[in-house]
mmCIF entry with sequence, helices, sheets and N, C-alpha, C, O atoms, coordinates in Angstrom:
data_MODEL
# 
_entry.id   MODEL 
# 
_entity.id                         1 
_entity.type                       polymer 
_entity.pdbx_number_of_molecules   1 
# 
_entity_poly.entity_id                      1 
_entity_poly.type                           'polypeptide(L)' 
_entity_poly.nstd_linkage                   no 
_entity_poly.nstd_monomer                   no 
_entity_poly.pdbx_seq_one_letter_code       
;(UNK)(UNK)(UNK)(UNK)(UNK)(UNK)(UNK)(UNK)(UNK)(UNK)(UNK)(UNK)(UNK)(UNK)(UNK)(UNK)
(UNK)(UNK)(UNK)(UNK)(UNK)(UNK)(UNK)(UNK)(UNK)(UNK)(UNK)(UNK)(UNK)(UNK)(UNK)(UNK)
(UNK)(UNK)(UNK)(UNK)(UNK)(UNK)(UNK)(UNK)(UNK)(UNK)(UNK)(UNK)(UNK)(UNK)(UNK)(UNK)
(UNK)(UNK)
;
_entity_poly.pdbx_seq_one_letter_code_can   XXXXXXXXXXXXXXXXXXXXXXXXXXXXXXXXXXXXXXXXXXXXXXXXXX 
_entity_poly.pdbx_strand_id                 A 
# 
loop_
_entity_poly_seq.entity_id 
_entity_poly_seq.num 
_entity_poly_seq.mon_id 
_entity_poly_seq.hetero 
1 1  UNK n 
1 2  UNK n 
1 3  UNK n 
1 4  UNK n 
1 5  UNK n 
1 6  UNK n 
1 7  UNK n 
1 8  UNK n 
1 9  UNK n 
1 10 UNK n 
1 11 UNK n 
1 12 UNK n 
1 13 UNK n 
1 14 UNK n 
1 15 UNK n 
1 16 UNK n 
1 17 UNK n 
1 18 UNK n 
1 19 UNK n 
1 20 UNK n 
1 21 UNK n 
1 22 UNK n 
1 23 UNK n 
1 24 UNK n 
1 25 UNK n 
1 26 UNK n 
1 27 UNK n 
1 28 UNK n 
1 29 UNK n 
1 30 UNK n 
1 31 UNK n 
1 32 UNK n 
1 33 UNK n 
1 34 UNK n 
1 35 UNK n 
1 36 UNK n 
1 37 UNK n 
1 38 UNK n 
1 39 UNK n 
1 40 UNK n 
1 41 UNK n 
1 42 UNK n 
1 43 UNK n 
1 44 UNK n 
1 45 UNK n 
1 46 UNK n 
1 47 UNK n 
1 48 UNK n 
1 49 UNK n 
1 50 UNK n 
# 
_struct_asym.id          A 
_struct_asym.entity_id   1 
# 
loop_
_struct_conf.conf_type_id 
_struct_conf.id 
_struct_conf.pdbx_PDB_helix_id 
_struct_conf.beg_label_comp_id 
_struct_conf.beg_label_asym_id 
_struct_conf.beg_label_seq_id 
_struct_conf.pdbx_beg_PDB_ins_code 
_struct_conf.end_label_comp_id 
_struct_conf.end_label_asym_id 
_struct_conf.end_label_seq_id 
_struct_conf.pdbx_end_PDB_ins_code 
_struct_conf.beg_auth_comp_id 
_struct_conf.beg_auth_asym_id 
_struct_conf.beg_auth_seq_id 
_struct_conf.end_auth_comp_id 
_struct_conf.end_auth_asym_id 
_struct_conf.end_auth_seq_id 
_struct_conf.pdbx_PDB_helix_class 
_struct_conf.details 
_struct_conf.pdbx_PDB_helix_length 
HELX_P HELX_P1 AA1 UNK A 2  ? UNK A 8  ? UNK A 2  UNK A 8  1 ? 7  
HELX_P HELX_P2 AA2 UNK A 16 ? UNK A 33 ? UNK A 16 UNK A 33 1 ? 18 
HELX_P HELX_P3 AA3 UNK A 36 ? UNK A 39 ? UNK A 36 UNK A 39 1 ? 4  
HELX_P HELX_P4 AA4 UNK A 40 ? UNK A 42 ? UNK A 40 UNK A 42 5 ? 3  
# 
_struct_conf_type.id          HELX_P 
_struct_conf_type.criteria    ? 
_struct_conf_type.reference   ? 
# 
loop_
_atom_site.group_PDB 
_atom_site.id 
_atom_site.type_symbol 
_atom_site.label_atom_id 
_atom_site.label_alt_id 
_atom_site.label_comp_id 
_atom_site.label_asym_id 
_atom_site.label_entity_id 
_atom_site.label_seq_id 
_atom_site.pdbx_PDB_ins_code 
_atom_site.Cartn_x 
_atom_site.Cartn_y 
_atom_site.Cartn_z 
_atom_site.occupancy 
_atom_site.B_iso_or_equiv 
_atom_site.pdbx_formal_charge 
_atom_site.auth_seq_id 
_atom_site.auth_comp_id 
_atom_site.auth_asym_id 
_atom_site.auth_atom_id 
_atom_site.pdbx_PDB_model_num 
ATOM 1   N N  . UNK A 1 1  ? 13.932  -20.196 -7.329  1.00 0.00 ? 1  UNK A N  1 
ATOM 2   C CA . UNK A 1 1  ? 13.208  -18.932 -7.324  1.00 0.00 ? 1  UNK A CA 1 
ATOM 3   C C  . UNK A 1 1  ? 13.967  -17.890 -8.142  1.00 0.00 ? 1  UNK A C  1 
ATOM 4   O O  . UNK A 1 1  ? 15.092  -17.517 -7.810  1.00 0.00 ? 1  UNK A O  1 
ATOM 5   N N  . UNK A 1 2  ? 13.352  -17.445 -9.179  1.00 0.00 ? 2  UNK A N  1 
ATOM 6   C CA . UNK A 1 2  ? 14.013  -16.512 -10.078 1.00 0.00 ? 2  UNK A CA 1 
ATOM 7   C C  . UNK A 1 2  ? 14.357  -15.193 -9.393  1.00 0.00 ? 2  UNK A C  1 
ATOM 8   O O  . UNK A 1 2  ? 15.463  -14.681 -9.564  1.00 0.00 ? 2  UNK A O  1 
ATOM 9   N N  . UNK A 1 3  ? 13.414  -14.632 -8.613  1.00 0.00 ? 3  UNK A N  1 
ATOM 10  C CA . UNK A 1 3  ? 13.678  -13.336 -7.989  1.00 0.00 ? 3  UNK A CA 1 
ATOM 11  C C  . UNK A 1 3  ? 14.847  -13.405 -7.011  1.00 0.00 ? 3  UNK A C  1 
ATOM 12  O O  . UNK A 1 3  ? 15.575  -12.424 -6.858  1.00 0.00 ? 3  UNK A O  1 
ATOM 13  N N  . UNK A 1 4  ? 15.039  -14.528 -6.355  1.00 0.00 ? 4  UNK A N  1 
ATOM 14  C CA . UNK A 1 4  ? 16.156  -14.664 -5.414  1.00 0.00 ? 4  UNK A CA 1 
ATOM 15  C C  . UNK A 1 4  ? 17.485  -14.589 -6.153  1.00 0.00 ? 4  UNK A C  1 
ATOM 16  O O  . UNK A 1 4  ? 18.421  -13.941 -5.685  1.00 0.00 ? 4  UNK A O  1 
ATOM 17  N N  . UNK A 1 5  ? 17.575  -15.252 -7.311  1.00 0.00 ? 5  UNK A N  1 
ATOM 18  C CA . UNK A 1 5  ? 18.799  -15.189 -8.108  1.00 0.00 ? 5  UNK A CA 1 
ATOM 19  C C  . UNK A 1 5  ? 19.047  -13.761 -8.587  1.00 0.00 ? 5  UNK A C  1 
ATOM 20  O O  . UNK A 1 5  ? 20.177  -13.274 -8.540  1.00 0.00 ? 5  UNK A O  1 
ATOM 21  N N  . UNK A 1 6  ? 17.995  -13.094 -9.046  1.00 0.00 ? 6  UNK A N  1 
ATOM 22  C CA . UNK A 1 6  ? 18.150  -11.727 -9.534  1.00 0.00 ? 6  UNK A CA 1 
ATOM 23  C C  . UNK A 1 6  ? 18.586  -10.790 -8.408  1.00 0.00 ? 6  UNK A C  1 
ATOM 24  O O  . UNK A 1 6  ? 19.402  -9.895  -8.624  1.00 0.00 ? 6  UNK A O  1 
ATOM 25  N N  . UNK A 1 7  ? 18.045  -10.996 -7.215  1.00 0.00 ? 7  UNK A N  1 
ATOM 26  C CA . UNK A 1 7  ? 18.407  -10.142 -6.093  1.00 0.00 ? 7  UNK A CA 1 
ATOM 27  C C  . UNK A 1 7  ? 19.884  -10.325 -5.737  1.00 0.00 ? 7  UNK A C  1 
ATOM 28  O O  . UNK A 1 7  ? 20.569  -9.355  -5.412  1.00 0.00 ? 7  UNK A O  1 
ATOM 29  N N  . UNK A 1 8  ? 20.366  -11.543 -5.796  1.00 0.00 ? 8  UNK A N  1 
ATOM 30  C CA . UNK A 1 8  ? 21.762  -11.812 -5.465  1.00 0.00 ? 8  UNK A CA 1 
ATOM 31  C C  . UNK A 1 8  ? 22.712  -11.167 -6.471  1.00 0.00 ? 8  UNK A C  1 
ATOM 32  O O  . UNK A 1 8  ? 23.847  -10.839 -6.127  1.00 0.00 ? 8  UNK A O  1 
ATOM 33  N N  . UNK A 1 9  ? 22.260  -10.986 -7.698  1.00 0.00 ? 9  UNK A N  1 
ATOM 34  C CA . UNK A 1 9  ? 23.123  -10.374 -8.702  1.00 0.00 ? 9  UNK A CA 1 
ATOM 35  C C  . UNK A 1 9  ? 23.002  -8.848  -8.705  1.00 0.00 ? 9  UNK A C  1 
ATOM 36  O O  . UNK A 1 9  ? 23.657  -8.181  -9.507  1.00 0.00 ? 9  UNK A O  1 
ATOM 37  N N  . UNK A 1 10 ? 22.185  -8.296  -7.830  1.00 0.00 ? 10 UNK A N  1 
ATOM 38  C CA . UNK A 1 10 ? 21.973  -6.851  -7.684  1.00 0.00 ? 10 UNK A CA 1 
ATOM 39  C C  . UNK A 1 10 ? 21.272  -6.244  -8.902  1.00 0.00 ? 10 UNK A C  1 
ATOM 40  O O  . UNK A 1 10 ? 21.251  -5.023  -9.060  1.00 0.00 ? 10 UNK A O  1 
ATOM 41  N N  . UNK A 1 11 ? 20.694  -7.096  -9.769  1.00 0.00 ? 11 UNK A N  1 
ATOM 42  C CA . UNK A 1 11 ? 19.987  -6.602  -10.944 1.00 0.00 ? 11 UNK A CA 1 
ATOM 43  C C  . UNK A 1 11 ? 18.500  -6.400  -10.665 1.00 0.00 ? 11 UNK A C  1 
ATOM 44  O O  . UNK A 1 11 ? 17.797  -5.778  -11.462 1.00 0.00 ? 11 UNK A O  1 
ATOM 45  N N  . UNK A 1 12 ? 18.023  -6.917  -9.546  1.00 0.00 ? 12 UNK A N  1 
ATOM 46  C CA . UNK A 1 12 ? 16.598  -6.886  -9.250  1.00 0.00 ? 12 UNK A CA 1 
ATOM 47  C C  . UNK A 1 12 ? 16.313  -5.741  -8.294  1.00 0.00 ? 12 UNK A C  1 
ATOM 48  O O  . UNK A 1 12 ? 17.063  -5.518  -7.344  1.00 0.00 ? 12 UNK A O  1 
ATOM 49  N N  . UNK A 1 13 ? 15.231  -5.017  -8.544  1.00 0.00 ? 13 UNK A N  1 
ATOM 50  C CA . UNK A 1 13 ? 14.799  -3.959  -7.634  1.00 0.00 ? 13 UNK A CA 1 
ATOM 51  C C  . UNK A 1 13 ? 13.312  -4.116  -7.367  1.00 0.00 ? 13 UNK A C  1 
ATOM 52  O O  . UNK A 1 13 ? 12.565  -4.578  -8.231  1.00 0.00 ? 13 UNK A O  1 
ATOM 53  N N  . UNK A 1 14 ? 12.886  -3.737  -6.184  1.00 0.00 ? 14 UNK A N  1 
ATOM 54  C CA . UNK A 1 14 ? 11.473  -3.763  -5.852  1.00 0.00 ? 14 UNK A CA 1 
ATOM 55  C C  . UNK A 1 14 ? 10.733  -2.769  -6.740  1.00 0.00 ? 14 UNK A C  1 
ATOM 56  O O  . UNK A 1 14 ? 11.220  -1.662  -6.969  1.00 0.00 ? 14 UNK A O  1 
ATOM 57  N N  . UNK A 1 15 ? 9.547   -3.157  -7.249  1.00 0.00 ? 15 UNK A N  1 
ATOM 58  C CA . UNK A 1 15 ? 8.721   -2.211  -8.025  1.00 0.00 ? 15 UNK A CA 1 
ATOM 59  C C  . UNK A 1 15 ? 7.997   -1.277  -7.053  1.00 0.00 ? 15 UNK A C  1 
ATOM 60  O O  . UNK A 1 15 ? 6.802   -1.435  -6.803  1.00 0.00 ? 15 UNK A O  1 
ATOM 61  N N  . UNK A 1 16 ? 8.724   -0.317  -6.513  1.00 0.00 ? 16 UNK A N  1 
ATOM 62  C CA . UNK A 1 16 ? 8.249   0.507   -5.411  1.00 0.00 ? 16 UNK A CA 1 
ATOM 63  C C  . UNK A 1 16 ? 6.956   1.254   -5.743  1.00 0.00 ? 16 UNK A C  1 
ATOM 64  O O  . UNK A 1 16 ? 6.041   1.286   -4.920  1.00 0.00 ? 16 UNK A O  1 
ATOM 65  N N  . UNK A 1 17 ? 6.866   1.843   -6.913  1.00 0.00 ? 17 UNK A N  1 
ATOM 66  C CA . UNK A 1 17 ? 5.657   2.594   -7.259  1.00 0.00 ? 17 UNK A CA 1 
ATOM 67  C C  . UNK A 1 17 ? 4.430   1.696   -7.295  1.00 0.00 ? 17 UNK A C  1 
ATOM 68  O O  . UNK A 1 17 ? 3.376   2.064   -6.776  1.00 0.00 ? 17 UNK A O  1 
ATOM 69  N N  . UNK A 1 18 ? 4.557   0.518   -7.904  1.00 0.00 ? 18 UNK A N  1 
ATOM 70  C CA . UNK A 1 18 ? 3.421   -0.403  -7.980  1.00 0.00 ? 18 UNK A CA 1 
ATOM 71  C C  . UNK A 1 18 ? 3.032   -0.905  -6.597  1.00 0.00 ? 18 UNK A C  1 
ATOM 72  O O  . UNK A 1 18 ? 1.846   -1.009  -6.287  1.00 0.00 ? 18 UNK A O  1 
ATOM 73  N N  . UNK A 1 19 ? 4.017   -1.216  -5.766  1.00 0.00 ? 19 UNK A N  1 
ATOM 74  C CA . UNK A 1 19 ? 3.727   -1.680  -4.413  1.00 0.00 ? 19 UNK A CA 1 
ATOM 75  C C  . UNK A 1 19 ? 3.046   -0.589  -3.592  1.00 0.00 ? 19 UNK A C  1 
ATOM 76  O O  . UNK A 1 19 ? 2.097   -0.861  -2.857  1.00 0.00 ? 19 UNK A O  1 
ATOM 77  N N  . UNK A 1 20 ? 3.532   0.643   -3.717  1.00 0.00 ? 20 UNK A N  1 
ATOM 78  C CA . UNK A 1 20 ? 2.941   1.758   -2.978  1.00 0.00 ? 20 UNK A CA 1 
ATOM 79  C C  . UNK A 1 20 ? 1.489   1.947   -3.377  1.00 0.00 ? 20 UNK A C  1 
ATOM 80  O O  . UNK A 1 20 ? 0.625   2.103   -2.514  1.00 0.00 ? 20 UNK A O  1 
ATOM 81  N N  . UNK A 1 21 ? 1.210   1.937   -4.672  1.00 0.00 ? 21 UNK A N  1 
ATOM 82  C CA . UNK A 1 21 ? -0.173  2.102   -5.143  1.00 0.00 ? 21 UNK A CA 1 
ATOM 83  C C  . UNK A 1 21 ? -1.067  0.980   -4.630  1.00 0.00 ? 21 UNK A C  1 
ATOM 84  O O  . UNK A 1 21 ? -2.189  1.235   -4.192  1.00 0.00 ? 21 UNK A O  1 
ATOM 85  N N  . UNK A 1 22 ? -0.585  -0.252  -4.678  1.00 0.00 ? 22 UNK A N  1 
ATOM 86  C CA . UNK A 1 22 ? -1.392  -1.388  -4.231  1.00 0.00 ? 22 UNK A CA 1 
ATOM 87  C C  . UNK A 1 22 ? -1.663  -1.316  -2.734  1.00 0.00 ? 22 UNK A C  1 
ATOM 88  O O  . UNK A 1 22 ? -2.802  -1.495  -2.302  1.00 0.00 ? 22 UNK A O  1 
ATOM 89  N N  . UNK A 1 23 ? -0.634  -1.056  -1.944  1.00 0.00 ? 23 UNK A N  1 
ATOM 90  C CA . UNK A 1 23 ? -0.798  -1.003  -0.485  1.00 0.00 ? 23 UNK A CA 1 
ATOM 91  C C  . UNK A 1 23 ? -1.714  0.145   -0.090  1.00 0.00 ? 23 UNK A C  1 
ATOM 92  O O  . UNK A 1 23 ? -2.581  -0.024  0.768   1.00 0.00 ? 23 UNK A O  1 
ATOM 93  N N  . UNK A 1 24 ? -1.532  1.316   -0.707  1.00 0.00 ? 24 UNK A N  1 
ATOM 94  C CA . UNK A 1 24 ? -2.384  2.456   -0.405  1.00 0.00 ? 24 UNK A CA 1 
ATOM 95  C C  . UNK A 1 24 ? -3.829  2.157   -0.786  1.00 0.00 ? 24 UNK A C  1 
ATOM 96  O O  . UNK A 1 24 ? -4.752  2.517   -0.055  1.00 0.00 ? 24 UNK A O  1 
ATOM 97  N N  . UNK A 1 25 ? -4.030  1.504   -1.923  1.00 0.00 ? 25 UNK A N  1 
ATOM 98  C CA . UNK A 1 25 ? -5.385  1.152   -2.345  1.00 0.00 ? 25 UNK A CA 1 
ATOM 99  C C  . UNK A 1 25 ? -6.080  0.248   -1.342  1.00 0.00 ? 25 UNK A C  1 
ATOM 100 O O  . UNK A 1 25 ? -7.248  0.461   -1.015  1.00 0.00 ? 25 UNK A O  1 
ATOM 101 N N  . UNK A 1 26 ? -5.365  -0.763  -0.850  1.00 0.00 ? 26 UNK A N  1 
ATOM 102 C CA . UNK A 1 26 ? -5.947  -1.655  0.151   1.00 0.00 ? 26 UNK A CA 1 
ATOM 103 C C  . UNK A 1 26 ? -6.216  -0.915  1.462   1.00 0.00 ? 26 UNK A C  1 
ATOM 104 O O  . UNK A 1 26 ? -7.251  -1.133  2.092   1.00 0.00 ? 26 UNK A O  1 
ATOM 105 N N  . UNK A 1 27 ? -5.304  -0.054  1.871   1.00 0.00 ? 27 UNK A N  1 
ATOM 106 C CA . UNK A 1 27 ? -5.496  0.703   3.115   1.00 0.00 ? 27 UNK A CA 1 
ATOM 107 C C  . UNK A 1 27 ? -6.702  1.629   2.997   1.00 0.00 ? 27 UNK A C  1 
ATOM 108 O O  . UNK A 1 27 ? -7.489  1.747   3.937   1.00 0.00 ? 27 UNK A O  1 
ATOM 109 N N  . UNK A 1 28 ? -6.849  2.280   1.855   1.00 0.00 ? 28 UNK A N  1 
ATOM 110 C CA . UNK A 1 28 ? -7.974  3.183   1.648   1.00 0.00 ? 28 UNK A CA 1 
ATOM 111 C C  . UNK A 1 28 ? -9.285  2.412   1.658   1.00 0.00 ? 28 UNK A C  1 
ATOM 112 O O  . UNK A 1 28 ? -10.255 2.864   2.266   1.00 0.00 ? 28 UNK A O  1 
ATOM 113 N N  . UNK A 1 29 ? -9.337  1.259   0.997   1.00 0.00 ? 29 UNK A N  1 
ATOM 114 C CA . UNK A 1 29 ? -10.545 0.436   0.984   1.00 0.00 ? 29 UNK A CA 1 
ATOM 115 C C  . UNK A 1 29 ? -10.896 -0.014  2.400   1.00 0.00 ? 29 UNK A C  1 
ATOM 116 O O  . UNK A 1 29 ? -12.070 -0.033  2.770   1.00 0.00 ? 29 UNK A O  1 
ATOM 117 N N  . UNK A 1 30 ? -9.894  -0.376  3.189   1.00 0.00 ? 30 UNK A N  1 
ATOM 118 C CA . UNK A 1 30 ? -10.116 -0.798  4.564   1.00 0.00 ? 30 UNK A CA 1 
ATOM 119 C C  . UNK A 1 30 ? -10.730 0.330   5.392   1.00 0.00 ? 30 UNK A C  1 
ATOM 120 O O  . UNK A 1 30 ? -11.717 0.122   6.097   1.00 0.00 ? 30 UNK A O  1 
ATOM 121 N N  . UNK A 1 31 ? -10.147 1.517   5.304   1.00 0.00 ? 31 UNK A N  1 
ATOM 122 C CA . UNK A 1 31 ? -10.631 2.639   6.103   1.00 0.00 ? 31 UNK A CA 1 
ATOM 123 C C  . UNK A 1 31 ? -12.030 3.059   5.656   1.00 0.00 ? 31 UNK A C  1 
ATOM 124 O O  . UNK A 1 31 ? -12.867 3.405   6.489   1.00 0.00 ? 31 UNK A O  1 
ATOM 125 N N  . UNK A 1 32 ? -12.289 3.033   4.352   1.00 0.00 ? 32 UNK A N  1 
ATOM 126 C CA . UNK A 1 32 ? -13.619 3.400   3.852   1.00 0.00 ? 32 UNK A CA 1 
ATOM 127 C C  . UNK A 1 32 ? -14.689 2.419   4.332   1.00 0.00 ? 32 UNK A C  1 
ATOM 128 O O  . UNK A 1 32 ? -15.858 2.790   4.432   1.00 0.00 ? 32 UNK A O  1 
ATOM 129 N N  . UNK A 1 33 ? -14.311 1.182   4.628   1.00 0.00 ? 33 UNK A N  1 
ATOM 130 C CA . UNK A 1 33 ? -15.260 0.174   5.084   1.00 0.00 ? 33 UNK A CA 1 
ATOM 131 C C  . UNK A 1 33 ? -15.549 0.277   6.581   1.00 0.00 ? 33 UNK A C  1 
ATOM 132 O O  . UNK A 1 33 ? -16.475 -0.364  7.076   1.00 0.00 ? 33 UNK A O  1 
ATOM 133 N N  . UNK A 1 34 ? -14.779 1.064   7.291   1.00 0.00 ? 34 UNK A N  1 
ATOM 134 C CA . UNK A 1 34 ? -14.978 1.211   8.736   1.00 0.00 ? 34 UNK A CA 1 
ATOM 135 C C  . UNK A 1 34 ? -16.163 2.126   9.029   1.00 0.00 ? 34 UNK A C  1 
ATOM 136 O O  . UNK A 1 34 ? -16.519 2.971   8.207   1.00 0.00 ? 34 UNK A O  1 
ATOM 137 N N  . UNK A 1 35 ? -16.772 1.957   10.201  1.00 0.00 ? 35 UNK A N  1 
ATOM 138 C CA . UNK A 1 35 ? -17.774 2.929   10.623  1.00 0.00 ? 35 UNK A CA 1 
ATOM 139 C C  . UNK A 1 35 ? -17.109 4.304   10.746  1.00 0.00 ? 35 UNK A C  1 
ATOM 140 O O  . UNK A 1 35 ? -15.915 4.383   11.034  1.00 0.00 ? 35 UNK A O  1 
ATOM 141 N N  . UNK A 1 36 ? -17.869 5.392   10.530  1.00 0.00 ? 36 UNK A N  1 
ATOM 142 C CA . UNK A 1 36 ? -17.278 6.742   10.545  1.00 0.00 ? 36 UNK A CA 1 
ATOM 143 C C  . UNK A 1 36 ? -16.466 7.063   11.802  1.00 0.00 ? 36 UNK A C  1 
ATOM 144 O O  . UNK A 1 36 ? -15.428 7.718   11.712  1.00 0.00 ? 36 UNK A O  1 
ATOM 145 N N  . UNK A 1 37 ? -16.922 6.614   12.958  1.00 0.00 ? 37 UNK A N  1 
ATOM 146 C CA . UNK A 1 37 ? -16.179 6.945   14.182  1.00 0.00 ? 37 UNK A CA 1 
ATOM 147 C C  . UNK A 1 37 ? -14.804 6.284   14.201  1.00 0.00 ? 37 UNK A C  1 
ATOM 148 O O  . UNK A 1 37 ? -13.842 6.860   14.707  1.00 0.00 ? 37 UNK A O  1 
ATOM 149 N N  . UNK A 1 38 ? -14.713 5.078   13.651  1.00 0.00 ? 38 UNK A N  1 
ATOM 150 C CA . UNK A 1 38 ? -13.417 4.398   13.609  1.00 0.00 ? 38 UNK A CA 1 
ATOM 151 C C  . UNK A 1 38 ? -12.569 4.904   12.451  1.00 0.00 ? 38 UNK A C  1 
ATOM 152 O O  . UNK A 1 38 ? -11.345 4.962   12.567  1.00 0.00 ? 38 UNK A O  1 
ATOM 153 N N  . UNK A 1 39 ? -13.192 5.271   11.341  1.00 0.00 ? 39 UNK A N  1 
ATOM 154 C CA . UNK A 1 39 ? -12.438 5.833   10.222  1.00 0.00 ? 39 UNK A CA 1 
ATOM 155 C C  . UNK A 1 39 ? -11.774 7.137   10.656  1.00 0.00 ? 39 UNK A C  1 
ATOM 156 O O  . UNK A 1 39 ? -10.699 7.478   10.163  1.00 0.00 ? 39 UNK A O  1 
ATOM 157 N N  . UNK A 1 40 ? -12.403 7.860   11.568  1.00 0.00 ? 40 UNK A N  1 
ATOM 158 C CA . UNK A 1 40 ? -11.855 9.131   12.055  1.00 0.00 ? 40 UNK A CA 1 
ATOM 159 C C  . UNK A 1 40 ? -10.530 8.929   12.784  1.00 0.00 ? 40 UNK A C  1 
ATOM 160 O O  . UNK A 1 40 ? -9.739  9.865   12.892  1.00 0.00 ? 40 UNK A O  1 
ATOM 161 N N  . UNK A 1 41 ? -10.277 7.722   13.286  1.00 0.00 ? 41 UNK A N  1 
ATOM 162 C CA . UNK A 1 41 ? -9.004  7.445   13.958  1.00 0.00 ? 41 UNK A CA 1 
ATOM 163 C C  . UNK A 1 41 ? -7.823  7.712   13.030  1.00 0.00 ? 41 UNK A C  1 
ATOM 164 O O  . UNK A 1 41 ? -6.730  8.039   13.491  1.00 0.00 ? 41 UNK A O  1 
ATOM 165 N N  . UNK A 1 42 ? -8.038  7.574   11.743  1.00 0.00 ? 42 UNK A N  1 
ATOM 166 C CA . UNK A 1 42 ? -6.956  7.728   10.777  1.00 0.00 ? 42 UNK A CA 1 
ATOM 167 C C  . UNK A 1 42 ? -6.726  9.177   10.383  1.00 0.00 ? 42 UNK A C  1 
ATOM 168 O O  . UNK A 1 42 ? -5.781  9.483   9.656   1.00 0.00 ? 42 UNK A O  1 
ATOM 169 N N  . UNK A 1 43 ? -7.586  10.070  10.861  1.00 0.00 ? 43 UNK A N  1 
ATOM 170 C CA . UNK A 1 43 ? -7.408  11.493  10.623  1.00 0.00 ? 43 UNK A CA 1 
ATOM 171 C C  . UNK A 1 43 ? -7.169  11.811  9.166   1.00 0.00 ? 43 UNK A C  1 
ATOM 172 O O  . UNK A 1 43 ? -7.866  11.293  8.294   1.00 0.00 ? 43 UNK A O  1 
ATOM 173 N N  . UNK A 1 44 ? -6.186  12.663  8.890   1.00 0.00 ? 44 UNK A N  1 
ATOM 174 C CA . UNK A 1 44 ? -5.889  13.074  7.533   1.00 0.00 ? 44 UNK A CA 1 
ATOM 175 C C  . UNK A 1 44 ? -4.844  12.220  6.848   1.00 0.00 ? 44 UNK A C  1 
ATOM 176 O O  . UNK A 1 44 ? -4.327  12.601  5.798   1.00 0.00 ? 44 UNK A O  1 
ATOM 177 N N  . UNK A 1 45 ? -4.522  11.065  7.424   1.00 0.00 ? 45 UNK A N  1 
ATOM 178 C CA . UNK A 1 45 ? -3.473  10.222  6.834   1.00 0.00 ? 45 UNK A CA 1 
ATOM 179 C C  . UNK A 1 45 ? -3.877  9.765   5.435   1.00 0.00 ? 45 UNK A C  1 
ATOM 180 O O  . UNK A 1 45 ? -3.068  9.773   4.507   1.00 0.00 ? 45 UNK A O  1 
ATOM 181 N N  . UNK A 1 46 ? -5.156  9.362   5.298   1.00 0.00 ? 46 UNK A N  1 
ATOM 182 C CA . UNK A 1 46 ? -5.648  8.904   4.005   1.00 0.00 ? 46 UNK A CA 1 
ATOM 183 C C  . UNK A 1 46 ? -6.662  9.908   3.483   1.00 0.00 ? 46 UNK A C  1 
ATOM 184 O O  . UNK A 1 46 ? -7.463  10.450  4.244   1.00 0.00 ? 46 UNK A O  1 
ATOM 185 N N  . UNK A 1 47 ? -6.621  10.150  2.186   1.00 0.00 ? 47 UNK A N  1 
ATOM 186 C CA . UNK A 1 47 ? -7.570  11.065  1.567   1.00 0.00 ? 47 UNK A CA 1 
ATOM 187 C C  . UNK A 1 47 ? -8.873  10.302  1.315   1.00 0.00 ? 47 UNK A C  1 
ATOM 188 O O  . UNK A 1 47 ? -8.960  9.518   0.370   1.00 0.00 ? 47 UNK A O  1 
ATOM 189 N N  . UNK A 1 48 ? -9.876  10.528  2.151   1.00 0.00 ? 48 UNK A N  1 
ATOM 190 C CA . UNK A 1 48 ? -11.105 9.758   2.064   1.00 0.00 ? 48 UNK A CA 1 
ATOM 191 C C  . UNK A 1 48 ? -12.087 10.344  1.043   1.00 0.00 ? 48 UNK A C  1 
ATOM 192 O O  . UNK A 1 48 ? -13.181 9.806   0.868   1.00 0.00 ? 48 UNK A O  1 
ATOM 193 N N  . UNK A 1 49 ? -11.723 11.410  0.384   1.00 0.00 ? 49 UNK A N  1 
ATOM 194 C CA . UNK A 1 49 ? -12.637 12.024  -0.574  1.00 0.00 ? 49 UNK A CA 1 
ATOM 195 C C  . UNK A 1 49 ? -12.624 11.318  -1.914  1.00 0.00 ? 49 UNK A C  1 
ATOM 196 O O  . UNK A 1 49 ? -13.548 11.497  -2.707  1.00 0.00 ? 49 UNK A O  1 
ATOM 197 N N  . UNK A 1 50 ? -11.609 10.525  -2.191  1.00 0.00 ? 50 UNK A N  1 
ATOM 198 C CA . UNK A 1 50 ? -11.512 9.883   -3.512  1.00 0.00 ? 50 UNK A CA 1 
ATOM 199 C C  . UNK A 1 50 ? -12.343 8.627   -3.585  1.00 0.00 ? 50 UNK A C  1 
ATOM 200 O O  . UNK A 1 50 ? -12.373 7.966   -4.623  1.00 0.00 ? 50 UNK A O  1 
# 
């Protein structure tokens, strides 16, 4: 596994910005698919206007 070798040499870093965007995108899609009463459980955590 290439990433394991890179991590051991301390040269590898997580692509934090890309991971954050991907995870947020999936979370937003999930909440938007919920019925309104259940989507309200998430309050202002996610911006549902986008």
